[in-house]
N, C-alpha and C positions, 0 to 999 in steps of 0.2 A: 400547411393546408391539411385539414382533416377531411377524409373521404370515406364514405360508407359504401362498400361494395356488397351487393346482394349475396354473393357466393362466399367471399373471403373475409368479410367483416370490415371493421374500421381500421384505417391506416392514417398515420400522420406523415404526409409526404413533405420532405424537406430538401431534397436534391434540387439545387437551383436550376439546372438545365431541364429537368423534368417539369418543374413548376412553370418555367417560361414556355415550354412547349404546350403544356396543358392549356395555358391561358391565351395562346396565340389564336388568331381568327381561323386558321385552317383546321385546328383541332376542335374549336368551339362549334364550327359548322356541323360537325358530326352529331351534336346533340339533337338535331332535327332531321336525322336520317334514320329511319327505322331499320333495325337489324334484319328483320325478316322480309321486308319489302313494302307491303301495303296491307295494313291490318284488317280492314273490313272483310276480306275474303278468306284469310287462312287462320285467324286467331279463334280460339274456342270461346263461345259466348259466355261460358262460366268464369272466364278469367277477367279479373278487374284490370283493364288495360291501363288505368291511370295510377295503379298502385306501385308498379316497379318500372325502372328505366330499362327499356329494351332497345336502346339506340346504339348506333355505331360508336358513339362516344363512350358509353358504359362498357362496351366490349373492348375498346382500345385501352381504356384504363384497367380493365380486367386482365388483359394480356400482360400489361406492364406490371401489375401487382403480383400476378402469378410468377413472373420471372424474378421480381424483387424478392418475393417470399421464399423462392427456392435458390436464391443467391446467384443468379446468372450475372455475368459481367454487366457493368453499367451501359456499355455500347449495345448489348443485346436488349437491355431494358428500353433503351431509346428506340431501337428498331421495332420492338414490340408495340410501343406507344404510338408510333406514327404509321404502322403498317396498313391502316385502312383509310388514310386520308384521301386517296384517289377514288373512293366510292362515290358514285353519283346519288342523286335523289332516288329513292325506292330501291337502293342496294342492287341486288342481282337482277332486278327487272331490266336493268340497262342492257343485259345480254339479249333481250328480246326486242330491243328498240333500235340500236345502232348496228350497222353491218359488221363493225369490228368485234362485236360480241359473239359468244358461242353458247347456244342453248345447252349443249352437252357438257361444256367445260366450265362455264361461269367464270371466265378469266379476264374479262374486259378490264377490271380495275387493276389487275396484276400487270397486264400488258402496257398500261400507260403510267404505272406508278412512278417509275424513275423520272420520266419527263415531267409529270405533274408536280412532284415534290420540288424539283429544281426551280419551278416558277413561283413557289411560295416563299414565305418568310422563314421556313424551316432551315434551309442551308445556312442562313445568316446566324440563326440561334445556335446551331450546332458548332459552327466555326467560332462564335463568340466564347464558347466554353471549352475550346481547345480540342474538339473531337474531329475525326476524319470523316467527312461526308461520304466519300467513296466506299470506305470500309462499312459504314452503317447501312448503305443502300444495297450492299451485296448479301443476299440471303444465305449464300454458302458459308458465311462466317458465323451463322447463328442457328445451329441445329436444334436447340431447345425451342426457339421461336417458331420455326417453320420446317416441316418435313412433308413429303408426299404421302398420300394415302397408300396403305392403311396404317401408317405409323402415327404415333401420338406426337403432338407438339403443343406449345402453349396456346396458339391460336385455336386449335381444334378442341383442346380441353376446355378453354374458357367459353367458347360459343355453345358447346354442348351442355355444360353445367348450367350456364345462364338460361338457356332454353328450358332445361329440365326443371330448374327451381322456379322460374317465373311462371311457367305454365303447368305447375303442380304435377309434374311427372317424377319429382324427387323430393322427398321430405327432408327436414333438417337433419335428422339422425343419419339417414343414408348418405346425405351430402357430406357430412363430417366424416363418416366412415371411409368414403372414397378419398377424401383429401388426406386423411391420416395414413392411408395405405399407399399414397402416391409418392414416389421417390425420383430423384434425379442423380445420375452418376455417369461420368464419362460422356457427357452431352447426350444422354438418353433418358427418356421418361419411362418408368416402369412401376408396376405394383408389387407390393410385398408378397402377395399370395395369389394363387390361381383363383381363389374365390373372389377376391376383390377385383381382379382383372376381368373375370367373367361378368361380374355385376355391372361394371362400367360398359363393357362391350355390348351386353344385352340392352342396357339403357340407350346406348348410341344407336343400335339397330331400331329400337322403338322410335326414337326421335327422327331418324331418317325416314322411316315408314310413314309416320304421321305428319311431320313438318317439312323436312328438307326436300323430299322427293314424292310426297303424297299428292293426291288429286287436288286438294285445296290450293297447294302451291302451284300446281300446273295451271289451274284456272287463273290464279292471280298473275302469274308470269305472262300468260297469253293475253289476258284482257287488259292489264295495265300496259303491256307492250303495245297492243293494238291501238289503245286510246292515245298514248303519247306519240306513237309513230305517226298517227293521223294528224295530231296537233302540230307536229313538226312539219309535215308535208304542207299543211295549210298555213304555216308560219304563224300559228297562234302562240307558239312558244319557239324559242331558238335553242340550238344545241347547248349553248352556254348556260341556259336556264337549268339544264339537267344537273349542273354542278353547283347549284344553290342548295335548296332544301326541299323536302317533301311538301311542306306547307306553301312555300312560294309558288311552286309549280301547280299545285292544286288550285290555289286562289286564281291564278291566271286562267286556267281552264274553266273554272266555274263561272266566270264572268261572261263566257261565250256560249254557254249551253243553250240558251233560248234562241240563239241565232243560227244554230246548225243542228238539224235533226240527226245527222250521222254522228256527230260528236256526242250528242245527248244519249244516243243508243249505246255507244261505246262506254260512256260514263256509267250508265245504268248497269252494264255488264260488270264493270270493274268494281262496282259498289254493291254487288250481290243482290240486285233488284230484279234480275231475270234468271230463270232457271237454266242451268248448264249441266249437261250430263256427259259421262264418258261412255261413248257408244261406238266401238270399232266397226259395227255393221252399217252405221248411218251417222256420218259426222260432217261437220263444216270445216274443221281445221285440225291439224296435228300439233302436238307440242311435246318437247322433251324436257326432262328435268335432270340436272346433275344429281347423281346418287352417291352417297358417301358411306364408307364402312371402315371400321378399325380392327386391328389385330394386335392388341396390346401385349407388350412384354411383361413377364412377371418373374419374380425370383424363385428359383427351384433348386434347392440344395447347393447354393452358392453360384449357380449359373443362371443366365437369363434365357428364357424360352418364350415362344409365342403361344397364344391359345391354340392356333391352328396346328401346332406341333403335338398337342396332347388331345385335341378334339378334332377328329377327322372330318366331322360335318361342318366345322367352322370355316375350313378352306372353301367349301362349296358355297357357303353363305357369303363369304367375302367376294368370291368370283361373281356371284349373281348380283349382289348389291352394288358393286362398283360399276355395273353397266347402267348407262343413262336410262331412266324410265320414260316410256312413251305413252301418251294419252291421245284419245280421239274425242274432241269436244264437239258436242251438238248444242247450239244455242237456241233458246226460245226466241221466236221472232217478235 
């Protein structure tokens, strides 16, 4: 199977277990789950949204390809490929809809991942090819795939580079520079030089400020969350619908807009048709956004050091950026 990834280029995928997992319904569902959540509110108008794939599927294959490219064990490649299958429609918006979610942590999909996977066809596929499901579902076995902030991991590297490339925050030359300077050794990601580590860290800071925890995302999370929560309360949609796709849920809601003024108002908010301001002095609702920051390792005279060890202000930036961002939204009536 030939696959063209926007960040890493073209690959010929031949591993049987990987091919069967890619083509299974659980992975294919991710094609229709937007990586960022819901585009009309947070995507920049200048970006051609139809040009590149910014789905959970593209991200999942990106994590797999990154691990493959850097010769991680096949078990870790499998874990990387399936790591996002428990995401609901509208991705992290789920944390603003269901009580089990957390606005500050965005961890709903992680909390149900193990249970979710076991109900799919994935365990049967993994067993068919002789792999241990329990081993693959345990993140402690795969430090290249997953690590806590502010460390680097394949998941974090892929979603940041994809966001940067697709939304024109990183050109082809700089993308190649970062990949050429990225290394793995002893289950750690690091950069060859301080300069390349700084370049990536500053890019990540920009992405967090504009996309991951910026005001457009805060508005998206709250308005999508409010609309879908109301639809659930009125039983226009069911909780199981949230584990289909963005398009299926949207189509269900759209058929009911003319019959419910409240639903129509919430729909207009989540589709950027009404003005919404951030106003701490006069607001209708509060919202938190998970905030992310990295402190990459780099090679320095044969040893590994973090940026924060050589840049005193970077420790302060990390401390500040890892705090959830709070917004105070005022809606146009």
